N, CA, C, O and the ligand as a Tripos MOL2 file, in Angstrom:
@<TRIPOS>MOLECULE
protein
  229   227    58     0     0
PROTEIN
NO_CHARGES

@<TRIPOS>ATOM
      1 N         133.0010   46.8980   38.4040 N.3       1 MET1
      2 CA        134.0360   46.1540   39.1300 C.3       1 MET1
      3 C         134.7130   47.0950   40.1050 C.2       1 MET1
      4 O         134.6230   48.3170   39.9820 O.2       1 MET1
      5 N         135.3710   46.5230   41.0460 N.am      2 ILE2
      6 CA        136.2150   47.3270   41.9240 C.3       2 ILE2
      7 C         137.6440   47.1380   41.4550 C.2       2 ILE2
      8 O         138.1530   46.0190   41.3940 O.2       2 ILE2
      9 N         138.2730   48.2380   41.1280 N.am      3 SER3
     10 CA        139.5900   48.2030   40.5180 C.3       3 SER3
     11 C         140.6280   48.6950   41.5190 C.2       3 SER3
     12 O         140.3440   49.5670   42.3400 O.2       3 SER3
     13 N         141.8170   48.1400   41.4480 N.am      4 LYS4
     14 CA        142.8830   48.5860   42.3470 C.3       4 LYS4
     15 C         143.9890   49.2470   41.5270 C.2       4 LYS4
     16 O         144.6110   48.6150   40.6730 O.2       4 LYS4
     17 N         144.2180   50.5140   41.7990 N.am      5 ASP5
     18 CA        145.2540   51.2590   41.0880 C.3       5 ASP5
     19 C         146.1190   51.9850   42.0980 C.2       5 ASP5
     20 O         145.6050   52.6430   43.0030 O.2       5 ASP5
     21 N         147.4000   51.8730   41.9540 N.am      6 TYR6
     22 CA        148.3320   52.5790   42.8240 C.3       6 TYR6
     23 C         147.9740   52.4060   44.2880 C.2       6 TYR6
     24 O         148.1030   53.3440   45.0750 O.2       6 TYR6
     25 N         147.5260   51.2190   44.6610 N.am      7 GLY7
     26 CA        147.2400   50.9200   46.0560 C.3       7 GLY7
     27 C         145.9040   51.4380   46.5560 C.2       7 GLY7
     28 O         145.5690   51.2680   47.7280 O.2       7 GLY7
     29 N         145.1310   52.0770   45.6660 N.am      8 LYS8
     30 CA        143.8060   52.5700   46.0510 C.3       8 LYS8
     31 C         142.7430   51.8420   45.2340 C.2       8 LYS8
     32 O         142.9740   51.4240   44.0990 O.2       8 LYS8
     33 N         141.5840   51.7070   45.8460 N.am      9 TYR9
     34 CA        140.4860   51.0430   45.1610 C.3       9 TYR9
     35 C         139.5160   52.0900   44.6090 C.2       9 TYR9
     36 O         139.2260   53.0950   45.2580 O.2       9 TYR9
     37 N         139.0330   51.8360   43.4180 N.am     10 THR10
     38 CA        138.0090   52.6970   42.8330 C.3      10 THR10
     39 C         136.8940   51.8210   42.2890 C.2      10 THR10
     40 O         137.0820   50.6310   42.0390 O.2      10 THR10
     41 N         135.7260   52.4330   42.1100 N.am     11 LEU11
     42 CA        134.5880   51.7350   41.5040 C.3      11 LEU11
     43 C         134.5550   52.0640   40.0110 C.2      11 LEU11
     44 O         134.6400   53.2240   39.6100 O.2      11 LEU11
     45 N         134.4310   51.0250   39.2140 N.am     12 VAL12
     46 CA        134.3520   51.1980   37.7680 C.3      12 VAL12
     47 C         133.0450   50.5710   37.2930 C.2      12 VAL12
     48 O         132.7600   49.4140   37.6000 O.2      12 VAL12
     49 N         132.2550   51.3340   36.5460 N.am     13 CYS13
     50 CA        130.9990   50.8060   36.0290 C.3      13 CYS13
     51 C         131.2960   49.7760   34.9440 C.2      13 CYS13
     52 O         132.0460   50.0410   34.0050 O.2      13 CYS13
     53 N         130.7000   48.6060   35.0890 N.am     14 ASP14
     54 CA        130.9500   47.5430   34.1170 C.3      14 ASP14
     55 C         130.1750   47.7460   32.8200 C.2      14 ASP14
     56 O         130.3810   47.0150   31.8510 O.2      14 ASP14
     57 N         129.2900   48.7310   32.7980 N.am     15 ILE15
     58 CA        128.5250   48.9670   31.5770 C.3      15 ILE15
     59 C         129.1260   50.1370   30.7850 C.2      15 ILE15
     60 O         129.4400   49.9830   29.6040 O.2      15 ILE15
     61 N         129.2870   51.2930   31.4170 N.am     16 CYS16
     62 CA        129.7690   52.4580   30.6630 C.3      16 CYS16
     63 C         131.2350   52.7740   30.9430 C.2      16 CYS16
     64 O         131.8480   53.5570   30.2170 O.2      16 CYS16
     65 N         131.8030   52.1750   31.9890 N.am     17 GLY17
     66 CA        133.2310   52.3670   32.2470 C.3      17 GLY17
     67 C         133.5630   53.5930   33.0730 C.2      17 GLY17
     68 O         134.7360   53.9030   33.2800 O.2      17 GLY17
     69 N         132.5340   54.3020   33.5520 N.am     18 VAL18
     70 CA        132.7950   55.4830   34.3670 C.3      18 VAL18
     71 C         133.4810   55.0650   35.6770 C.2      18 VAL18
     72 O         133.2310   53.9800   36.2000 O.2      18 VAL18
     73 N         134.3320   55.9260   36.1840 N.am     19 VAL19
     74 CA        135.0860   55.6430   37.4030 C.3      19 VAL19
     75 C         134.7130   56.6770   38.4530 C.2      19 VAL19
     76 O         134.5630   57.8560   38.1330 O.2      19 VAL19
     77 N         134.5630   56.2520   39.6970 N.am     20 THR20
     78 CA        134.2480   57.2080   40.7600 C.3      20 THR20
     79 C         135.4360   58.1130   41.0340 C.2      20 THR20
     80 O         136.5890   57.7130   40.8680 O.2      20 THR20
     81 N         135.1440   59.3410   41.4570 N.am     21 ASP21
     82 CA        136.2080   60.2440   41.8700 C.3      21 ASP21
     83 C         136.7980   59.7990   43.1990 C.2      21 ASP21
     84 O         137.9680   60.0430   43.4920 O.2      21 ASP21
     85 N         135.9560   59.1370   44.0010 N.am     22 GLU22
     86 CA        136.4110   58.6930   45.3080 C.3      22 GLU22
     87 C         137.4170   57.5450   45.1780 C.2      22 GLU22
     88 O         137.3250   56.7070   44.2810 O.2      22 GLU22
     89 N         138.3590   57.5390   46.0880 N.am     23 GLU23
     90 CA        139.2890   56.4240   46.1770 C.3      23 GLU23
     91 C         139.1470   55.8300   47.5660 C.2      23 GLU23
     92 O         138.8770   56.5370   48.5370 O.2      23 GLU23
     93 N         139.3320   54.5240   47.6450 N.am     24 PHE24
     94 CA        139.1140   53.8260   48.9000 C.3      24 PHE24
     95 C         140.3670   53.0810   49.3180 C.2      24 PHE24
     96 O         141.1160   52.5510   48.4970 O.2      24 PHE24
     97 N         140.5640   53.0620   50.6280 N.am     25 GLU25
     98 CA        141.7720   52.4290   51.1600 C.3      25 GLU25
     99 C         141.7190   50.9170   51.0570 C.2      25 GLU25
    100 O         142.7370   50.2590   50.8420 O.2      25 GLU25
    101 N         140.5170   50.3740   51.2120 N.am     26 THR26
    102 CA        140.3820   48.9200   51.2040 C.3      26 THR26
    103 C         139.2370   48.5020   50.2870 C.2      26 THR26
    104 O         138.3480   49.2910   49.9670 O.2      26 THR26
    105 N         139.2860   47.2480   49.8800 N.am     27 PHE27
    106 CA        138.2200   46.6740   49.0620 C.3      27 PHE27
    107 C         136.8850   46.8160   49.7800 C.2      27 PHE27
    108 O         135.8760   47.1620   49.1670 O.2      27 PHE27
    109 N         136.8840   46.5460   51.0900 N.am     28 GLN28
    110 CA        135.6460   46.6140   51.8630 C.3      28 GLN28
    111 C         135.0860   48.0290   51.9020 C.2      28 GLN28
    112 O         133.8700   48.2130   51.8580 O.2      28 GLN28
    113 N         135.9580   49.0330   51.9850 N.am     29 ASP29
    114 CA        135.4920   50.4260   51.9570 C.3      29 ASP29
    115 C         134.7730   50.7150   50.6460 C.2      29 ASP29
    116 O         133.7510   51.4020   50.6270 O.2      29 ASP29
    117 N         135.3070   50.1920   49.5650 N.am     30 ALA30
    118 CA        134.6910   50.4030   48.2480 C.3      30 ALA30
    119 C         133.3260   49.7250   48.1900 C.2      30 ALA30
    120 O         132.3710   50.2800   47.6480 O.2      30 ALA30
    121 N         133.2430   48.5260   48.7510 N.am     31 VAL31
    122 CA        131.9610   47.8060   48.7760 C.3      31 VAL31
    123 C         130.9450   48.5810   49.6040 C.2      31 VAL31
    124 O         129.7900   48.7210   49.2030 O.2      31 VAL31
    125 N         131.3720   49.0840   50.7560 N.am     32 ASP32
    126 CA        130.4570   49.8260   51.6290 C.3      32 ASP32
    127 C         129.9840   51.1100   50.9570 C.2      32 ASP32
    128 O         128.8170   51.4840   51.0740 O.2      32 ASP32
    129 N         130.8860   51.7800   50.2590 N.am     33 ALA33
    130 CA        130.5500   53.0680   49.6340 C.3      33 ALA33
    131 C         129.6750   52.8700   48.4040 C.2      33 ALA33
    132 O         128.9390   53.7730   48.0080 O.2      33 ALA33
    133 N         129.7550   51.7040   47.8090 N.am     34 ARG34
    134 CA        129.0230   51.4570   46.5620 C.3      34 ARG34
    135 C         127.5360   51.7720   46.7120 C.2      34 ARG34
    136 O         126.9510   52.4760   45.8890 O.2      34 ARG34
    137 N         126.9340   51.2370   47.7810 N.am     35 GLY35
    138 CA        125.5170   51.4790   48.0120 C.3      35 GLY35
    139 C         125.2300   52.9370   48.3460 C.2      35 GLY35
    140 O         124.2200   53.4920   47.9130 O.2      35 GLY35
    141 N         126.1290   53.5590   49.1220 N.am     36 ASP36
    142 CA        125.9370   54.9640   49.4990 C.3      36 ASP36
    143 C         125.9530   55.8700   48.2750 C.2      36 ASP36
    144 O         125.2700   56.8940   48.2490 O.2      36 ASP36
    145 N         126.7240   55.5000   47.2690 N.am     37 LEU37
    146 CA        126.8610   56.3210   46.0620 C.3      37 LEU37
    147 C         125.7570   56.0370   45.0520 C.2      37 LEU37
    148 O         125.6800   56.6790   44.0050 O.2      37 LEU37
    149 N         124.9040   55.0680   45.3770 N.am     38 GLY38
    150 CA        123.7940   54.7640   44.4810 C.3      38 GLY38
    151 C         124.1240   53.7190   43.4270 C.2      38 GLY38
    152 O         123.3430   53.4890   42.5040 O.2      38 GLY38
    153 N         125.2780   53.0890   43.5670 N.am     39 TRP39
    154 CA        125.6550   52.0220   42.6460 C.3      39 TRP39
    155 C         124.9840   50.7280   43.0670 C.2      39 TRP39
    156 O         124.5720   50.5740   44.2170 O.2      39 TRP39
    157 N         124.8800   49.8030   42.1310 N.am     40 LYS40
    158 CA        124.2780   48.5160   42.4310 C.3      40 LYS40
    159 C         125.1350   47.3860   41.8710 C.2      40 LYS40
    160 O         125.8260   47.5290   40.8630 O.2      40 LYS40
    161 N         125.0590   46.2590   42.5690 N.am     41 SER41
    162 CA        125.6270   45.0340   42.0190 C.3      41 SER41
    163 C         124.5370   44.3150   41.2610 C.2      41 SER41
    164 O         123.4340   44.1350   41.7780 O.2      41 SER41
    165 N         124.8230   43.9090   40.0630 N.am     42 LYS42
    166 CA        123.8230   43.3070   39.1990 C.3      42 LYS42
    167 C         124.4370   42.0890   38.5480 C.2      42 LYS42
    168 O         125.6280   42.0660   38.2380 O.2      42 LYS42
    169 N         123.6050   41.0660   38.3430 N.am     43 LYS43
    170 CA        124.1250   39.8920   37.6550 C.3      43 LYS43
    171 C         123.8720   40.0490   36.1590 C.2      43 LYS43
    172 O         122.7250   40.1310   35.7200 O.2      43 LYS43
    173 N         124.9370   40.0890   35.3920 N.am     44 ILE44
    174 CA        124.8270   40.2580   33.9430 C.3      44 ILE44
    175 C         125.5190   39.0670   33.2850 C.2      44 ILE44
    176 O         126.7160   38.8460   33.4660 O.2      44 ILE44
    177 N         124.7540   38.3230   32.5340 N.am     45 ILE45
    178 CA        125.2630   37.1190   31.8700 C.3      45 ILE45
    179 C         126.0430   36.2520   32.8550 C.2      45 ILE45
    180 O         127.1570   35.8060   32.5800 O.2      45 ILE45
    181 N         125.4190   36.0310   34.0120 N.am     46 GLY46
    182 CA        125.9990   35.0980   34.9730 C.3      46 GLY46
    183 C         127.1520   35.6290   35.7900 C.2      46 GLY46
    184 O         127.7200   34.9020   36.6050 O.2      46 GLY46
    185 N         127.5100   36.8910   35.5870 N.am     47 GLU47
    186 CA        128.6140   37.4370   36.3590 C.3      47 GLU47
    187 C         128.1790   38.7020   37.0800 C.2      47 GLU47
    188 O         127.4000   39.4890   36.5420 O.2      47 GLU47
    189 N         128.6740   38.9000   38.2860 N.am     48 TRP48
    190 CA        128.3370   40.0960   39.0390 C.3      48 TRP48
    191 C         129.0480   41.2940   38.4390 C.2      48 TRP48
    192 O         130.2510   41.2700   38.1820 O.2      48 TRP48
    193 N         128.2650   42.3460   38.2240 N.am     49 ALA49
    194 CA        128.8210   43.5730   37.6800 C.3      49 ALA49
    195 C         128.4280   44.7200   38.5860 C.2      49 ALA49
    196 O         127.3700   44.6910   39.2150 O.2      49 ALA49
    197 N         129.2880   45.7370   38.6530 N.am     50 ASP50
    198 CA        128.9720   46.9540   39.3820 C.3      50 ASP50
    199 C         128.4320   47.9690   38.3780 C.2      50 ASP50
    200 O         129.0250   48.2070   37.3260 O.2      50 ASP50
    201 N         127.2920   48.5570   38.7310 N.am     51 VAL51
    202 CA        126.5900   49.4270   37.7950 C.3      51 VAL51
    203 C         126.4010   50.8000   38.4190 C.2      51 VAL51
    204 O         125.9230   50.9150   39.5480 O.2      51 VAL51
    205 N         126.7770   51.8400   37.6850 N.am     52 CYS52
    206 CA        126.6580   53.2050   38.1920 C.3      52 CYS52
    207 C         125.1990   53.6640   38.1370 C.2      52 CYS52
    208 O         124.3840   53.0490   37.4490 O.2      52 CYS52
    209 N         124.8620   54.7480   38.8630 N.am     53 PRO53
    210 CA        123.4610   55.2020   38.9030 C.3      53 PRO53
    211 C         122.8920   55.5030   37.5160 C.2      53 PRO53
    212 O         121.7040   55.2830   37.2800 O.2      53 PRO53
    213 N         123.7150   55.9970   36.6050 N.am     54 ASP54
    214 CA        123.2290   56.3310   35.2580 C.3      54 ASP54
    215 C         122.8180   55.0930   34.4670 C.2      54 ASP54
    216 O         121.9760   55.1750   33.5730 O.2      54 ASP54
    217 N         123.4090   53.9540   34.7940 N.am     55 CYS55
    218 CA        123.1550   52.7400   34.0210 C.3      55 CYS55
    219 C         122.0960   51.8290   34.6660 C.2      55 CYS55
    220 O         121.7110   50.8100   34.0930 O.2      55 CYS55
    221 N         121.6350   52.2080   35.8600 N.am     56 ILE56
    222 CA        120.5900   51.4300   36.4920 C.3      56 ILE56
    223 C         119.2560   51.8190   35.8530 C.2      56 ILE56
    224 O         118.8990   52.9960   35.8000 O.2      56 ILE56
    225 N         118.5580   50.8530   35.3890 N.am     57 GLU57
    226 CA        117.2810   51.1410   34.7220 C.3      57 GLU57
    227 C         116.2300   51.5430   35.7540 C.2      57 GLU57
    228 O         115.0870   51.8260   35.3930 O.2      57 GLU57
    229 ZN        127.5140   53.2430   33.9870 Zn       58 ZN58
@<TRIPOS>BOND
     1     1     2 1
     2     2     3 1
     3     3     4 2
     4     3     5 am
     5     5     6 1
     6     6     7 1
     7     7     8 2
     8     7     9 am
     9     9    10 1
    10    10    11 1
    11    11    12 2
    12    11    13 am
    13    13    14 1
    14    14    15 1
    15    15    16 2
    16    15    17 am
    17    17    18 1
    18    18    19 1
    19    19    20 2
    20    19    21 am
    21    21    22 1
    22    22    23 1
    23    23    24 2
    24    23    25 am
    25    25    26 1
    26    26    27 1
    27    27    28 2
    28    27    29 am
    29    29    30 1
    30    30    31 1
    31    31    32 2
    32    31    33 am
    33    33    34 1
    34    34    35 1
    35    35    36 2
    36    35    37 am
    37    37    38 1
    38    38    39 1
    39    39    40 2
    40    39    41 am
    41    41    42 1
    42    42    43 1
    43    43    44 2
    44    43    45 am
    45    45    46 1
    46    46    47 1
    47    47    48 2
    48    47    49 am
    49    49    50 1
    50    50    51 1
    51    51    52 2
    52    51    53 am
    53    53    54 1
    54    54    55 1
    55    55    56 2
    56    55    57 am
    57    57    58 1
    58    58    59 1
    59    59    60 2
    60    59    61 am
    61    61    62 1
    62    62    63 1
    63    63    64 2
    64    63    65 am
    65    65    66 1
    66    66    67 1
    67    67    68 2
    68    67    69 am
    69    69    70 1
    70    70    71 1
    71    71    72 2
    72    71    73 am
    73    73    74 1
    74    74    75 1
    75    75    76 2
    76    75    77 am
    77    77    78 1
    78    78    79 1
    79    79    80 2
    80    79    81 am
    81    81    82 1
    82    82    83 1
    83    83    84 2
    84    83    85 am
    85    85    86 1
    86    86    87 1
    87    87    88 2
    88    87    89 am
    89    89    90 1
    90    90    91 1
    91    91    92 2
    92    91    93 am
    93    93    94 1
    94    94    95 1
    95    95    96 2
    96    95    97 am
    97    97    98 1
    98    98    99 1
    99    99   100 2
   100    99   101 am
   101   101   102 1
   102   102   103 1
   103   103   104 2
   104   103   105 am
   105   105   106 1
   106   106   107 1
   107   107   108 2
   108   107   109 am
   109   109   110 1
   110   110   111 1
   111   111   112 2
   112   111   113 am
   113   113   114 1
   114   114   115 1
   115   115   116 2
   116   115   117 am
   117   117   118 1
   118   118   119 1
   119   119   120 2
   120   119   121 am
   121   121   122 1
   122   122   123 1
   123   123   124 2
   124   123   125 am
   125   125   126 1
   126   126   127 1
   127   127   128 2
   128   127   129 am
   129   129   130 1
   130   130   131 1
   131   131   132 2
   132   131   133 am
   133   133   134 1
   134   134   135 1
   135   135   136 2
   136   135   137 am
   137   137   138 1
   138   138   139 1
   139   139   140 2
   140   139   141 am
   141   141   142 1
   142   142   143 1
   143   143   144 2
   144   143   145 am
   145   145   146 1
   146   146   147 1
   147   147   148 2
   148   147   149 am
   149   149   150 1
   150   150   151 1
   151   151   152 2
   152   151   153 am
   153   153   154 1
   154   154   155 1
   155   155   156 2
   156   155   157 am
   157   157   158 1
   158   158   159 1
   159   159   160 2
   160   159   161 am
   161   161   162 1
   162   162   163 1
   163   163   164 2
   164   163   165 am
   165   165   166 1
   166   166   167 1
   167   167   168 2
   168   167   169 am
   169   169   170 1
   170   170   171 1
   171   171   172 2
   172   171   173 am
   173   173   174 1
   174   174   175 1
   175   175   176 2
   176   175   177 am
   177   177   178 1
   178   178   179 1
   179   179   180 2
   180   179   181 am
   181   181   182 1
   182   182   183 1
   183   183   184 2
   184   183   185 am
   185   185   186 1
   186   186   187 1
   187   187   188 2
   188   187   189 am
   189   189   190 1
   190   190   191 1
   191   191   192 2
   192   191   193 am
   193   193   194 1
   194   194   195 1
   195   195   196 2
   196   195   197 am
   197   197   198 1
   198   198   199 1
   199   199   200 2
   200   199   201 am
   201   201   202 1
   202   202   203 1
   203   203   204 2
   204   203   205 am
   205   205   206 1
   206   206   207 1
   207   207   208 2
   208   207   209 am
   209   209   210 1
   210   210   211 1
   211   211   212 2
   212   211   213 am
   213   213   214 1
   214   214   215 1
   215   215   216 2
   216   215   217 am
   217   217   218 1
   218   218   219 1
   219   219   220 2
   220   219   221 am
   221   221   222 1
   222   222   223 1
   223   223   224 2
   224   223   225 am
   225   225   226 1
   226   226   227 1
   227   227   228 2
@<TRIPOS>SUBSTRUCTURE
     1 MET1         2 RESIDUE 1 A MET
     2 ILE2         6 RESIDUE 1 A ILE
     3 SER3        10 RESIDUE 1 A SER
     4 LYS4        14 RESIDUE 1 A LYS
     5 ASP5        18 RESIDUE 1 A ASP
     6 TYR6        22 RESIDUE 1 A TYR
     7 GLY7        26 RESIDUE 1 A GLY
     8 LYS8        30 RESIDUE 1 A LYS
     9 TYR9        34 RESIDUE 1 A TYR
    10 THR10       38 RESIDUE 1 A THR
    11 LEU11       42 RESIDUE 1 A LEU
    12 VAL12       46 RESIDUE 1 A VAL
    13 CYS13       50 RESIDUE 1 A CYS
    14 ASP14       54 RESIDUE 1 A ASP
    15 ILE15       58 RESIDUE 1 A ILE
    16 CYS16       62 RESIDUE 1 A CYS
    17 GLY17       66 RESIDUE 1 A GLY
    18 VAL18       70 RESIDUE 1 A VAL
    19 VAL19       74 RESIDUE 1 A VAL
    20 THR20       78 RESIDUE 1 A THR
    21 ASP21       82 RESIDUE 1 A ASP
    22 GLU22       86 RESIDUE 1 A GLU
    23 GLU23       90 RESIDUE 1 A GLU
    24 PHE24       94 RESIDUE 1 A PHE
    25 GLU25       98 RESIDUE 1 A GLU
    26 THR26      102 RESIDUE 1 A THR
    27 PHE27      106 RESIDUE 1 A PHE
    28 GLN28      110 RESIDUE 1 A GLN
    29 ASP29      114 RESIDUE 1 A ASP
    30 ALA30      118 RESIDUE 1 A ALA
    31 VAL31      122 RESIDUE 1 A VAL
    32 ASP32      126 RESIDUE 1 A ASP
    33 ALA33      130 RESIDUE 1 A ALA
    34 ARG34      134 RESIDUE 1 A ARG
    35 GLY35      138 RESIDUE 1 A GLY
    36 ASP36      142 RESIDUE 1 A ASP
    37 LEU37      146 RESIDUE 1 A LEU
    38 GLY38      150 RESIDUE 1 A GLY
    39 TRP39      154 RESIDUE 1 A TRP
    40 LYS40      158 RESIDUE 1 A LYS
    41 SER41      162 RESIDUE 1 A SER
    42 LYS42      166 RESIDUE 1 A LYS
    43 LYS43      170 RESIDUE 1 A LYS
    44 ILE44      174 RESIDUE 1 A ILE
    45 ILE45      178 RESIDUE 1 A ILE
    46 GLY46      182 RESIDUE 1 A GLY
    47 GLU47      186 RESIDUE 1 A GLU
    48 TRP48      190 RESIDUE 1 A TRP
    49 ALA49      194 RESIDUE 1 A ALA
    50 ASP50      198 RESIDUE 1 A ASP
    51 VAL51      202 RESIDUE 1 A VAL
    52 CYS52      206 RESIDUE 1 A CYS
    53 PRO53      210 RESIDUE 1 A PRO
    54 ASP54      214 RESIDUE 1 A ASP
    55 CYS55      218 RESIDUE 1 A CYS
    56 ILE56      222 RESIDUE 1 A ILE
    57 GLU57      226 RESIDUE 1 A GLU
    58 ZN58       229 GROUP 0 **** ****
């Protein structure tokens, strides 16, 4: 998921819960960076989840 904390957006893995060190100014920046960082959006039990590189099979 993309989480918003203290006005900054971070990427949180929906499987293992790891959080990126990077912080993003906008939701769109986080979405754009997701692919660059090797993360993927995956549909898990009917819901979109953000998955970190370690959790991608
Ligand atoms: Zn993960």
